[in-house]
C-alpha positions, 0 to 999 in steps of 0.5 A, a space after each residue: 451807431 445805435 440810432 442807425 441800427 434802430 432806423 434799419 430795424 424800423 425800416 425792416 418791420 415797416 416793409 414786412 407789415 406793408 408786404 403782409 397788408 398787400 398779401 391780405 388785400 390780395 386774398 380779400 380781393 380773390 375771395 370777393 371775386 369767388 363770392 361774386 362768381 358764386 352769386 352770379 352763377 346762382 342768380 343765373 340758375 334762378 333766372 334759367 329756372 324761372 325762364 323754363 317755368 314761364 316757357 312751360 306755362 306758356 306752352 301748356 296754356 297755349 296748347 289748352 287754348 288751341 284744343 278748347 277752341 277746336 270743340 264743337 257739336 260733335 261729342 266724339 270729337 269733344 271727348 277726344 279733345 278732353 283726353 288730349 288735354 288730360 295727356 298734356 296735364 300729365 306731361 306738364 306735371 312731370 316737367 314741374 316735378 323734374 324742375 324741383 329735383 334736377 338742375 339739368 335745364 337742357 333736359 328740361 328744355 328738351 321736355 318742354 320742346 317735346 311737349 310743344 311738338 306733341 301739342 302741335 301733333 294733337 292739334 293736327 289730329 283734331 283738325 284731321 278728324 274735324 275735316 272728315 266730319 266737315 266733309 261728310 256734312 258738306 256732302 250731306 248738305 249738297 245732297 239736300 240741295 240737290 234733292 230740293 232742286 230735283 223736287 223743283 224740277 219734278 214739279 215743273 216738268 210734272 214727272 210721273 209718280 214713279 219717276 219722282 219716287 225713283 229720283 227721291 229714292 236714289 237721293 235717300 240711298 246716297 244720303 243713307 250711305 253717307 249717314 252710314 259712313 258717319 256712323 262708322 266713324 263715330 262708333 268705333 266700339 267693338 261692342 256695337 258690332 255684336 249681333 244680338 239674339 232673341 227667341 232662344 228655343 231648346 228642345 231635346 230629341 231622340 233619334 229613331 231607328 230611321 234616324 228621325 229626330 223625335 222630340 223628348 222632354 225627359 233627360 234620360 231619353 235624350 240623345 241630343 239638343 236642338 237649339 234655335 235662336 233669332 239673329 237680330 238686325 245690326 246695321 253696323 255689321 256687314 253681311 258675312 259669316 258670323 260665329 255664335 258660341 253657345 254655352 249650356 250650364 247644367 242645374 249644378 252650375 257647370 258648363 256642359 263641355 265635351 271636347 270631341 263634340 265641339 266644346 272649347 274656350 273663348 276669351 271675353 272681349 271686355 276683360 279677357 276672362 276665359 269662357 267655356 262653351 259647349 258648341 259653336 254655330 257658324 252661319 251666314 248673316 245677311 244683316 236682317 232678322 233670321 233664325 239659326 238652328 244647331 243640333 248637338 249630340 255630345 254622347 253625354 247623359 243629361 241630368 234633369 233640372 233647369 238649364 241656362 243657355 248663354 250665346 256669345 258673339 265676338 266675345 260679348 254676351 249676345 243673348 241668354 235664356 233657360 230651359 228645363 229637362 224633366 
């Protein structure tokens, strides 16, 4: 009987141990499976990150190479290409920074795709500008060819000097028109359109009883100022009405400003700063040297001393000078 009881106890203990071993094996298998999944996920993220980085570098350097290949002899076009290359570098640096702080690789892929699309758009812009320049160059070459042919025909047919001059003048005019258009495309800077002035002359005057202007040099005798200046030719500016804002600065450094005599304020085109002016002169500009004059009677007692006069056009200084009242 005792032997049978011992056998039963032994069997129970053996079964318990076997069950515990099976449970432990199951847990170890599950833990190993979870660790394998974690490692697989981490490896997948590393692969995705490296793939995104490789895609970014490939997109960036291909875009740089495409832009660099489009450079030529046109300085304005080359400057635009360098500007676009700088924009691409900024985008690349932003994406690299995002890779270091974010695991949202879908968003990173979107940024890379956006950069690729923008680089294609940059390429189209440069191609369009280059096409415009090539069109103008071809037109210029065509005119030169026509001129050579015409010259040969003139020599053969012994045309008169007047006829030769007329034909050549026509070709030169067409060529000049094309060169003017090219200059307009290559010089899109507001400052280039400022009409410079020179030969500024300021003279004090007093009105006689008959309303005639009598020249005066003493401040106490002056009713007004006559201001004349020469507008210089600017081939970039079309003929039309032009405004010249005249600023008179008295010996104490203050702008002579009288609102009811036409004074006001303009903004400087370079930095937006406010510039007070004394009077405005508007005149017809014929794209040639010409003299413009303005009379100013501000009902203001001038003081004696040295004055400065500044003249502005389109928000830029067009010319300046000095004058003295005794």
